[in-house]
C-alpha positions as CSV (number, residue, x, y, z in Angstrom):
1,M,0.0,0.0,0.0
2,S,1.4,3.4,-1.0
3,R,1.8,6.3,1.5
4,K,-1.1,8.1,-0.2
5,E,-3.4,5.0,0.0
6,D,-2.4,4.5,3.6
7,F,-3.2,8.1,4.5
8,I,-6.6,8.0,2.8
9,Q,-7.4,4.9,4.8
10,H,-6.1,6.6,7.9
11,I,-8.3,9.7,7.4
12,T,-11.4,7.8,6.2
13,A,-11.3,5.6,9.3
14,G,-10.7,8.5,11.7
15,Y,-13.4,10.7,10.3
16,N,-16.0,8.1,9.5
17,C,-19.5,9.1,10.8
18,K,-22.5,6.8,11.1
19,G,-24.8,9.6,12.1
20,E,-25.3,13.1,10.7
21,S,-22.2,15.2,10.3
22,I,-20.8,18.4,9.0
23,T,-18.3,18.1,6.1
24,L,-15.6,20.7,6.4
25,G,-13.6,19.8,3.3
26,G,-11.0,17.3,1.9
27,A,-7.7,16.3,3.5
28,I,-4.4,17.4,2.0
29,L,-1.2,15.3,1.8
30,D,2.0,16.7,0.4
31,G,0.2,19.7,-1.0
32,E,-2.4,17.7,-2.8
33,A,-6.1,17.8,-1.9
34,L,-7.5,14.3,-2.0
35,T,-11.0,13.5,-3.4
36,D,-11.5,10.4,-1.2
37,A,-10.5,11.8,2.2
38,H,-13.3,14.0,3.5
39,V,-13.0,15.6,6.9
40,K,-16.3,15.4,8.8
41,V,-17.4,16.4,12.3
42,P,-20.3,14.4,13.9
43,L,-23.3,16.6,15.0
44,K,-23.5,14.8,18.3
45,T,-20.0,16.0,19.4
46,L,-20.5,19.7,18.5
47,N,-21.6,20.6,22.1
48,R,-18.0,19.8,23.1
49,H,-17.0,23.3,22.1
50,G,-14.2,24.4,19.7
51,L,-11.5,26.8,18.5
52,I,-11.1,28.4,15.1
53,A,-7.8,30.2,14.9
54,G,-5.4,31.7,12.4
55,A,-3.7,34.8,11.2
56,T,-5.7,37.7,9.6
57,G,-6.8,36.8,6.1
58,T,-6.3,33.1,6.3
59,G,-10.0,32.2,6.0
60,K,-11.4,32.0,9.5
61,T,-14.6,33.9,8.7
62,K,-15.4,31.7,5.7
63,T,-14.9,28.6,7.9
64,I,-17.4,30.0,10.3
65,Q,-19.7,30.7,7.4
66,V,-19.4,27.1,6.1
67,F,-20.0,25.7,9.6
68,S,-23.0,27.9,10.2
69,E,-24.6,27.1,6.8
70,Q,-24.5,23.4,7.5
71,L,-25.8,23.8,11.1
72,S,-28.7,25.8,9.7
73,N,-29.5,23.2,7.2
74,F,-29.8,20.6,10.0
75,G,-32.2,22.9,11.9
76,I,-29.6,24.0,14.4
77,P,-29.7,27.7,15.4
78,V,-26.5,29.8,15.5
79,L,-25.5,32.9,17.4
80,M,-22.5,34.6,15.8
81,M,-20.9,37.5,17.7
82,D,-19.6,39.4,14.8
83,I,-17.0,42.0,15.8
84,K,-15.5,42.8,12.4
85,G,-18.9,43.0,10.6
86,D,-18.0,40.7,7.8
87,F,-20.4,37.8,8.3
88,S,-23.7,39.2,7.3
89,G,-23.5,38.0,3.6
90,I,-24.8,34.6,4.8
91,A,-28.3,36.0,4.5
92,K,-27.9,36.2,0.7
93,E,-27.3,33.5,-2.0
94,G,-23.7,33.1,-3.1
95,E,-22.3,33.0,-6.6
96,E,-20.3,30.1,-8.1
97,K,-17.1,31.4,-9.5
98,P,-14.3,29.6,-11.3
99,F,-12.0,29.3,-8.2
100,I,-14.9,27.8,-6.2
101,T,-15.7,25.2,-9.0
102,E,-12.0,24.3,-9.1
103,R,-11.7,24.0,-5.3
104,H,-14.8,21.7,-5.0
105,A,-13.6,19.6,-7.9
106,K,-10.3,18.9,-6.0
107,I,-12.1,17.8,-2.9
108,N,-15.0,16.1,-4.7
109,I,-17.8,17.9,-2.9
110,P,-20.8,19.2,-4.9
111,Y,-21.3,23.0,-4.8
112,T,-24.7,24.7,-4.7
113,T,-25.6,28.3,-3.8
114,A,-28.0,29.1,-1.0
115,S,-29.2,31.8,1.4
116,F,-30.0,31.4,5.1
117,P,-32.5,32.9,7.6
118,V,-30.9,35.7,9.6
119,E,-31.7,38.0,12.5
120,L,-29.5,41.0,13.1
121,L,-29.0,41.7,16.8
122,T,-27.4,44.8,18.5
123,L,-26.2,45.9,21.9
124,S,-26.0,49.5,20.9
125,E,-27.9,52.0,18.7
126,Q,-27.3,50.1,15.5
127,N,-30.4,48.9,13.6
128,G,-31.5,45.5,14.7
129,V,-33.0,43.5,17.5
130,R,-32.1,45.3,20.7
131,L,-30.6,43.0,23.4
132,R,-31.2,44.1,27.0
133,A,-31.1,42.5,30.5
134,T,-32.0,43.9,33.9
135,I,-29.6,44.4,36.8
136,S,-31.8,42.0,38.9
137,E,-31.3,39.3,36.3
138,F,-27.6,39.4,36.9
139,G,-27.9,38.9,40.6
140,P,-25.2,40.1,43.1
141,V,-22.6,37.5,42.4
142,L,-22.3,37.9,38.6
143,F,-22.7,41.7,38.8
144,S,-19.9,41.9,41.4
145,R,-17.6,39.8,39.3
146,I,-18.2,41.9,36.2
147,L,-17.2,45.0,38.2
148,N,-14.2,43.1,39.6
149,L,-15.1,43.9,43.2
150,N,-13.3,42.5,46.2
151,D,-15.1,40.4,48.8
152,T,-16.0,43.4,51.0
153,Q,-17.4,45.3,48.1
154,A,-19.2,42.2,46.7
155,G,-20.8,41.8,50.2
156,V,-22.2,45.3,50.0
157,V,-23.7,44.6,46.6
158,S,-25.4,41.6,48.1
159,V,-26.8,43.8,50.8
160,I,-28.1,46.2,48.1
161,F,-29.8,43.4,46.2
162,K,-31.3,42.0,49.5
163,Y,-32.6,45.4,50.5
164,C,-34.3,45.8,47.1
165,D,-35.7,42.3,47.3
166,D,-37.1,42.9,50.8
167,N,-38.7,46.1,49.7
168,K,-39.9,44.8,46.4
169,M,-37.9,47.4,44.4
170,P,-36.9,46.1,41.0
171,L,-33.3,46.8,39.9
172,L,-33.8,47.3,36.2
173,D,-31.1,49.6,34.9
174,L,-27.9,51.4,36.1
175,K,-29.8,54.5,37.4
176,D,-31.7,52.2,39.7
177,I,-28.6,50.7,41.4
178,K,-26.8,54.1,41.5
179,K,-29.9,55.6,43.2
180,V,-29.9,52.8,45.8
181,I,-26.2,53.3,46.5
182,N,-26.8,57.1,47.0
183,Y,-29.8,56.4,49.2
184,I,-28.1,53.9,51.6
185,T,-25.2,56.3,52.2
186,E,-27.4,59.4,52.7
187,E,-31.1,59.5,53.4
188,G,-31.5,55.8,54.2
189,K,-28.2,55.3,56.1
190,D,-29.9,54.8,59.5
191,E,-32.5,52.4,58.1
192,I,-29.8,50.3,56.4
193,E,-27.6,50.2,59.5
194,E,-30.5,49.2,61.7
195,H,-31.7,46.2,59.5
196,Y,-28.5,45.2,57.5
197,G,-25.5,46.6,59.3
198,K,-23.1,49.5,58.9
199,I,-21.8,50.1,55.4
200,S,-18.7,52.1,54.7
201,T,-19.1,55.1,52.4
202,S,-15.6,54.5,50.9
203,T,-16.8,51.1,49.8
204,T,-20.0,52.4,48.2
205,G,-18.0,55.1,46.6
206,T,-15.7,52.5,44.9
207,I,-18.7,50.5,43.7
208,L,-20.3,53.6,42.3
209,R,-17.1,54.5,40.4
210,K,-16.9,51.1,38.8
211,I,-20.5,51.3,37.8
212,I,-19.8,54.6,36.1
213,E,-16.9,53.1,34.3
214,L,-19.1,50.3,32.9
215,E,-21.7,53.0,32.1
216,Q,-19.2,54.9,30.0
217,Q,-18.7,51.8,27.8
218,G,-22.3,51.9,26.8
219,A,-23.8,49.6,29.4
220,D,-26.7,52.0,30.0
221,L,-28.0,50.9,26.6
222,F,-27.7,47.2,27.6
223,F,-29.3,47.3,31.1
224,G,-33.0,47.7,31.1
225,E,-36.3,46.3,29.7
226,M,-37.6,44.5,27.9
227,S,-35.2,41.7,28.6
228,F,-34.1,39.5,25.7
229,D,-35.6,36.0,25.9
230,V,-33.0,33.3,25.0
231,E,-35.8,31.3,23.5
232,D,-35.8,33.8,20.6
233,L,-32.3,32.4,19.7
234,M,-33.8,29.0,19.1
235,R,-36.0,29.7,16.1
236,I,-36.5,27.6,13.0
237,D,-37.9,29.0,9.8
238,E,-40.7,27.6,7.7
239,N,-38.2,25.5,5.6
240,G,-36.8,23.8,8.7
241,K,-33.6,25.9,8.7
242,G,-32.1,27.2,12.0
243,Y,-31.9,30.9,12.3
244,I,-28.4,32.5,12.2
245,N,-28.5,35.3,14.8
246,I,-25.7,37.8,14.0
247,L,-24.8,40.1,16.9
248,R,-23.3,43.2,15.3
249,L,-20.5,44.4,17.5
250,T,-18.5,46.6,15.2
251,D,-19.0,49.7,17.3
252,I,-17.9,48.1,20.7
253,Q,-14.5,46.8,19.8
254,D,-13.0,49.3,22.3
255,K,-15.5,48.4,25.0
256,P,-14.5,45.0,26.2
257,K,-16.3,45.3,29.5
258,L,-19.6,45.6,27.8
259,F,-18.8,42.7,25.5
260,S,-17.8,40.5,28.5
261,T,-20.9,41.7,30.4
262,F,-23.2,40.6,27.7
263,M,-21.5,37.3,26.9
264,L,-21.4,36.1,30.5
265,S,-25.0,37.1,31.2
266,L,-26.2,35.4,28.1
267,L,-24.3,32.1,28.7
268,A,-25.4,32.1,32.4
269,E,-29.0,32.6,31.4
270,I,-28.9,30.0,28.6
271,Y,-27.5,27.6,31.2
272,Q,-30.3,28.4,33.6
273,Q,-33.2,28.4,31.1
274,M,-32.4,25.4,29.0
275,P,-33.1,21.8,30.2
276,E,-30.5,19.1,30.6
277,K,-30.0,17.2,27.3
278,G,-27.5,14.5,28.2
279,D,-26.3,12.7,25.1
280,S,-28.2,13.7,22.0
281,D,-27.8,13.4,18.2
282,Q,-27.3,17.1,17.7
283,P,-26.8,20.4,19.6
284,E,-29.6,22.8,20.5
285,L,-27.5,25.9,19.8
286,I,-24.0,26.8,18.6
287,I,-22.4,30.1,19.7
288,F,-19.4,31.6,17.8
289,I,-17.4,34.3,19.7
290,D,-15.3,36.3,17.3
291,E,-12.1,38.1,18.5
292,A,-12.3,36.1,21.7
293,H,-9.1,37.7,23.1
294,L,-11.1,40.8,23.8
295,I,-12.9,38.9,26.5
296,F,-9.9,37.2,28.1
297,N,-7.4,40.1,27.9
298,E,-9.7,42.3,30.1
299,A,-11.0,39.6,32.4
300,S,-10.1,39.4,36.0
301,K,-9.1,36.1,37.6
302,T,-12.6,35.6,39.1
303,L,-14.2,36.4,35.7
304,L,-11.9,33.8,34.0
305,E,-13.0,31.3,36.6
306,Q,-16.6,32.1,35.9
307,I,-16.1,31.7,32.1
308,E,-14.3,28.4,32.6
309,T,-17.0,27.1,34.8
310,I,-19.8,28.0,32.4
311,V,-17.9,26.4,29.5
312,K,-17.6,23.2,31.4
313,L,-21.3,23.0,32.4
314,I,-23.2,24.5,29.5
315,R,-22.5,21.6,27.1
316,S,-24.8,19.4,29.1
317,K,-27.6,21.8,27.9
318,G,-26.8,20.9,24.3
319,V,-24.9,24.2,23.7
320,G,-21.5,24.4,21.9
321,I,-19.3,27.5,22.2
322,Y,-16.6,28.2,19.6
323,F,-13.9,30.8,20.2
324,I,-12.4,32.6,17.2
325,T,-9.0,34.3,17.6
326,Q,-5.7,34.8,15.8
327,N,-3.6,32.7,18.1
328,P,-4.8,29.8,20.3
329,M,-2.5,31.1,23.0
330,D,-5.1,33.9,23.5
331,I,-7.3,31.3,25.1
332,P,-6.6,30.4,28.8
333,S,-5.4,26.9,29.2
334,G,-8.3,26.0,31.4
335,V,-10.7,26.9,28.6
336,L,-8.6,25.5,25.8
337,A,-8.6,22.1,27.5
338,Q,-12.4,22.0,27.2
339,L,-12.4,22.4,23.4
340,G,-13.1,19.2,21.4
341,L,-12.8,20.7,17.8
342,K,-9.8,22.7,16.7
343,I,-9.6,24.3,13.3
344,Q,-6.2,26.0,12.9
345,H,-5.6,28.2,9.9
346,A,-2.1,29.4,8.9
347,L,0.1,31.3,11.3
348,R,2.8,33.7,10.2
349,A,6.4,33.7,11.6
350,F,7.9,37.2,11.4
351,T,9.7,37.3,14.8
352,A,11.3,35.0,17.4
353,N,8.1,35.4,19.5
354,D,6.0,34.3,16.5
355,R,8.1,31.2,16.0
356,K,7.8,30.4,19.7
357,A,4.0,30.8,19.6
358,I,3.9,28.4,16.5
359,K,5.9,25.8,18.4
360,Q,3.5,26.1,21.4
361,T,0.5,25.9,19.0
362,A,1.9,22.8,17.4
363,D,2.2,21.1,20.8
364,N,-1.5,21.5,21.3
365,Y,-2.3,19.2,18.4
366,P,-2.1,15.4,18.1
367,T,1.2,14.0,16.7
368,S,1.0,12.8,13.2
369,D,3.2,10.4,11.0
370,Y,2.2,12.4,8.0
371,Y,2.8,16.1,9.1
372,K,5.4,18.2,10.8
373,T,2.8,20.3,12.5
374,D,4.9,23.4,13.1
375,E,6.0,23.5,9.4
376,V,2.5,22.9,8.1
377,L,1.2,25.8,10.3
378,T,3.2,28.3,8.3
379,S,2.7,26.8,4.8
380,L,-1.1,26.5,4.8
381,G,-2.8,28.5,2.0
382,I,-5.9,30.7,2.3
383,G,-8.9,28.5,3.0
384,E,-6.8,25.6,4.4
385,A,-6.5,24.5,8.0
386,L,-5.3,21.8,10.3
387,V,-8.3,20.0,11.8
388,T,-8.7,17.7,14.8
389,A,-12.2,16.8,16.2
390,L,-13.9,14.2,18.3
391,N,-15.4,11.2,16.7
392,E,-18.8,9.8,17.7
393,K,-17.2,7.9,20.6
394,G,-15.6,11.1,21.9
395,I,-12.1,10.0,20.7
396,P,-9.8,12.7,19.1
397,T,-9.6,12.2,15.3
398,P,-6.3,12.2,13.4
399,L,-4.7,15.5,12.5
400,A,-5.8,16.5,9.0
401,A,-4.5,19.4,6.9
402,T,-7.8,20.3,5.1
403,M,-8.8,22.2,2.0
404,M,-12.0,23.8,3.3
405,R,-15.2,23.9,1.2
406,A,-16.5,27.2,0.1
407,P,-19.6,29.0,1.6
408,M,-22.8,28.6,-0.3
409,S,-23.9,32.1,0.6
410,R,-22.4,35.5,-0.3
411,M,-18.8,35.9,0.7
412,D,-19.3,39.6,1.4
413,I,-21.2,42.0,3.7
414,L,-24.8,43.2,3.2
415,T,-25.5,46.7,2.0
416,E,-27.4,49.1,4.3
417,S,-30.5,48.7,2.2
418,E,-30.3,44.9,2.6
419,I,-29.8,45.2,6.3
420,Q,-32.9,47.4,6.5
421,E,-34.9,44.9,4.5
422,I,-34.1,42.1,7.0
423,N,-34.9,44.4,9.9
424,N,-38.2,45.5,8.3
425,K,-39.3,41.8,8.0
426,S,-38.2,40.9,11.5
427,K,-40.8,40.1,14.2
428,L,-38.1,40.4,16.9
429,V,-37.1,43.9,15.9
430,K,-40.7,45.0,16.6
431,K,-40.9,42.9,19.8
432,Y,-37.7,44.5,21.4
433,S,-37.8,48.0,19.9
434,E,-39.8,49.5,22.7
435,L,-37.8,50.8,25.6
436,I,-39.8,50.2,28.8
437,D,-39.1,52.3,31.9
438,R,-41.6,51.2,34.5
439,E,-41.5,52.1,38.1
440,S,-38.4,50.6,39.7
441,A,-36.0,51.3,42.5
442,Y,-35.1,54.8,41.2
443,E,-38.7,56.1,41.2
444,M,-39.7,54.2,44.4
445,L,-36.8,55.7,46.4
446,N,-37.5,59.2,45.1
447,K,-41.1,58.8,46.3
448,K,-39.8,57.5,49.6
449,I,-37.5,60.4,50.1
450,A,-40.3,62.8,49.1
451,V,-42.5,61.3,51.8
452,V,-39.8,61.8,54.4
453,E,-39.2,65.3,53.4
454,E,-42.9,66.1,53.5
455,E,-43.2,64.6,57.0
456,I,-40.2,66.6,58.2
457,N,-41.8,69.8,56.9
458,K,-45.0,69.0,58.6
459,Q,-43.2,68.3,61.9
460,E,-41.2,71.6,61.6
461,Q,-44.5,73.5,61.0
462,K,-46.0,71.8,64.0
463,Q,-42.9,72.6,66.1
464,E,-43.2,76.2,65.1
465,S,-46.9,76.3,66.0
466,Q,-46.2,74.6,69.4
467,K,-43.4,77.1,70.1
468,Q,-45.8,79.9,69.5
469,Q,-48.4,78.4,71.8
470,N,-45.8,77.6,74.5
471,Q,-46.8,73.9,74.5
472,G,-43.4,72.5,75.1
473,P,-40.6,70.9,73.0
474,S,-41.2,69.4,69.6
475,T,-40.6,65.7,68.7
476,A,-39.3,66.5,65.1
477,S,-35.9,65.1,65.9
478,V,-37.2,61.5,66.0
479,V,-39.0,61.5,62.6
480,G,-36.6,60.3,59.8
481,K,-36.3,56.6,60.7
482,S,-39.9,56.0,61.7
483,V,-41.3,57.3,58.5
484,L,-39.5,54.7,56.3
485,K,-41.9,51.7,56.3
486,V,-40.7,48.4,54.7
487,L,-42.8,47.3,51.7
488,T,-44.1,43.8,51.2
489,N,-41.3,41.3,51.6
490,A,-40.4,39.3,48.5
491,T,-37.6,37.1,47.4
492,F,-36.3,36.9,43.9
493,I,-35.5,33.4,42.7
494,R,-32.1,33.3,41.3
495,G,-30.6,30.4,39.3
496,A,-27.0,29.4,38.5
497,F,-24.4,32.2,38.9
498,G,-26.9,34.7,40.4
499,V,-29.0,35.0,37.2
500,L,-32.6,36.0,38.0
501,T,-35.5,34.1,36.4
502,K,-37.6,36.5,34.3
503,M,-40.1,37.9,36.8
504,F,-41.9,40.4,34.6
505,K,-42.1,38.3,31.4
506,K,-45.1,39.4,29.5
């Protein structure tokens, strides 16, 4: 048996799938793409997460596009966090060009053009489905970790949430929690100290400064109602295709805290809301996180621990998370160890540090009798990648240099008129376009303060009247505390990682 025949048998056996699978492309040996060595990934292992890495311009976006198209065809919804803004063309049918015909002939995979159902989501003022969540839904633990608070400061945040729970004051947006912080250090200081203990003003001042920092990154647009329902990510169109939800993040590249805030809240809520799936034939949802280094570079140690924990647990809900970045070393080792599928596009070696990174990257892949991994990493062409996955038994597949198939949809972005067309047809845009500002902690505390001030004014007037009538001393000095009556006690039910179950879902 020749080396080539032996390699084809090796790849065919390693990537053989009895159940449904995604075909990424054809294996490459000695620079030749082989027609009889297809690289496939079983649907049942896609909830084991993955990594798509490579230098700029090597084909990562097209790989995600190919991946998402096939997921959609199987009725599996996708959430793509699109930071560069170059993924939206998946909504429109592609065009077969000579280089595509040639590529698909080499790997012996038929090519057809197609478009896919798309929803355009936004965290900012861009057109699309507005994503929001309330402060209460975060809960004190997750909110404290996002602010990178120490234990003492996190304890005060827990007191704030408990006070609002006990007094049935919803914490919906940032102005609510800022108002509560001001209240407990000023007008309500005695009330808080009596029922919850003394709170240092220096601690509340630090918390307030960190909230303002988050607010300056645009979080005031994110926190509020109506809250986004994760079930709206799970939609299937009338043709049985899963919706591809594209979160447009082009205007928050310089706001990593907002990005991390959203991502963690979303993953935690998906974990809480979705039922346990166990072993199933296909995932319920696949999430692609582009430019993943933006999350990890800004994350504190506690935030990294939170991410790692969620990544470990969420796969049991049938959710796969795929990190996209230039260098796999951008991903913390604890997270990298959880990733079952790795698609590594070319890396470039311009400096000694680059060569060191390539050596470290090569060490993260299975050894192969057919490739010198560190050499292959620098010689891969555009649209080629090293692939290793998990087979249906959960065993790592052989390393395969792969010529990736081409996307069936447009390999370019949508025009503004095409974006508007999608948004005009969207039911979700209409559902989430209205900004709701119902009575919450901010308004309730203002009323409470007004009541106290009115009572104090009445007592002062009474004191003045008594003084004039020589009826003895006034009792105005004892007013403040007695006027503040506790509202109906209530306890919010919080799920995993402090995320609140939707209380006010309509």
